[in-house]
C-alpha positions in Angstrom: -12.2 -11.7 -5.1 -12.0 -13.0 -1.5 -10.0 -15.9 -0.4 -13.1 -18.0 0.0 -14.0 -17.8 -3.6 -10.5 -18.1 -5.2 -9.6 -20.8 -7.7 -7.1 -22.5 -5.4 -6.3 -22.5 -1.6 -2.7 -21.5 -2.2 -1.3 -18.2 -1.1 2.0 -17.2 -2.7 4.3 -15.3 -0.3 7.5 -13.6 -1.7 9.8 -12.2 0.9 13.1 -10.4 0.6 14.7 -12.3 3.5 13.9 -15.5 5.5 16.8 -14.9 8.0 15.4 -11.5 9.1 13.4 -12.1 12.3 10.7 -9.6 11.2 10.0 -11.3 8.0 10.2 -14.8 9.5 7.8 -14.0 12.3 5.4 -12.4 9.6 5.6 -15.6 7.5 5.0 -17.8 10.6 1.9 -15.9 11.6 0.6 -15.9 8.0 1.1 -19.8 7.7 -0.6 -20.4 11.0 -3.5 -18.1 10.3 -4.0 -19.2 6.7 -3.8 -22.8 7.7 -6.8 -22.3 9.9 -8.7 -21.0 6.8 -7.7 -24.0 4.9 -4.9 -22.3 2.7 -1.5 -23.5 2.0 1.4 -21.0 1.8 4.1 -21.4 -0.8 7.1 -19.1 -0.1 9.7 -17.4 -2.3 12.9 -15.6 -1.2 14.3 -12.8 -3.3 17.4 -11.7 -1.4 16.2 -8.1 -2.0 16.5 -8.7 -5.9 13.6 -7.5 -8.1 14.6 -9.8 -10.8 14.5 -12.7 -8.6 11.0 -11.5 -7.3 9.7 -11.5 -10.9 11.1 -15.0 -11.5 9.2 -16.1 -8.4 5.9 -14.3 -9.0 5.5 -15.9 -12.5 5.3 -19.5 -11.4 3.4 -18.6 -8.2 0.6 -17.1 -10.3 0.5 -20.2 -12.4 -1.0 -22.0 -9.3 -4.1 -19.6 -9.6 -3.4 -18.5 -6.1 -6.1 -17.2 -3.6 -3.7 -14.2 -3.1 -0.1 -13.2 -3.7 1.7 -11.3 -0.8 4.8 -9.3 -1.6 7.0 -7.1 0.6 7.0 -3.3 -0.1 5.8 -1.2 -3.1 8.9 -1.3 -5.4 8.6 -4.2 -8.0 9.7 -4.4 -11.5 7.4 -3.2 -14.3 7.1 -6.8 -15.5 6.1 -8.0 -12.0 3.5 -5.2 -11.8 2.1 -6.3 -15.1 2.0 -9.9 -14.2 0.1 -9.0 -10.9 -2.3 -6.7 -12.7 -3.2 -9.3 -15.3 -3.5 -12.2 -12.9 -7.0 -11.4 -11.6 -6.1 -12.5 -8.0 -5.8 -10.3 -4.9 -2.2 -8.8 -4.4 -1.3 -7.8 -0.8 1.7 -5.7 -0.3 3.0 -5.6 3.2 5.5 -3.7 5.3 4.9 -0.3 3.7 2.4 2.7 3.5 2.0 5.4 1.0 2.8 5.2 -2.7 0.5 3.4 -5.2 -0.2 -0.1 -4.3 -1.1 -2.8 -6.8 -4.2 -3.8 -4.8 -4.2 -3.9 -1.1 -1.5 -2.4 1.2 -1.0 -3.4 4.8 1.9 -1.7 6.7 3.3 1.1 8.5 4.9 4.4 7.7 8.6 4.1 8.1 8.9 7.9 8.1 6.5 8.2 10.9 8.3 5.7 12.9 11.6 7.4 12.3 9.9 10.7 13.5 8.6 9.0 16.5 11.9 7.5 17.5 13.7 10.9 16.9 11.1 12.6 19.1 11.4 10.0 21.8 15.2 10.2 21.8 15.1 14.0 21.9 12.6 14.1 24.7 14.8 12.2 27.0 18.6 11.6 26.6 19.9 8.1 26.5 22.0 7.2 29.6 25.1 6.7 27.3 24.6 10.1 25.7 25.8 12.1 28.9 
């Protein structure tokens, strides 16, 4: 199902933190870009708690959203069941690998760590001498 044929123009976004600049910037960009497509974003904040995520996903799905956006791949079994039965697109962000519910958009934390380590090993930091 595409956003254009969804039952509503609402996109539910559930993030672990609103004070982390990475998540805040992601949310700002999603709101801006989705508004240009005629969609309204509703936001939930979990404070990194899977139980809170489930409590936010349940009512968000009652809006028959065009999509639901979650962070990462780790969700409670109940949340996964809710999402699987909702019949709407699920987009998990900020992660790669594992088994996504539907669509996965992100990056490999392991690859980034390896790249940083390689970079640091290739040229010592000025403070390391």
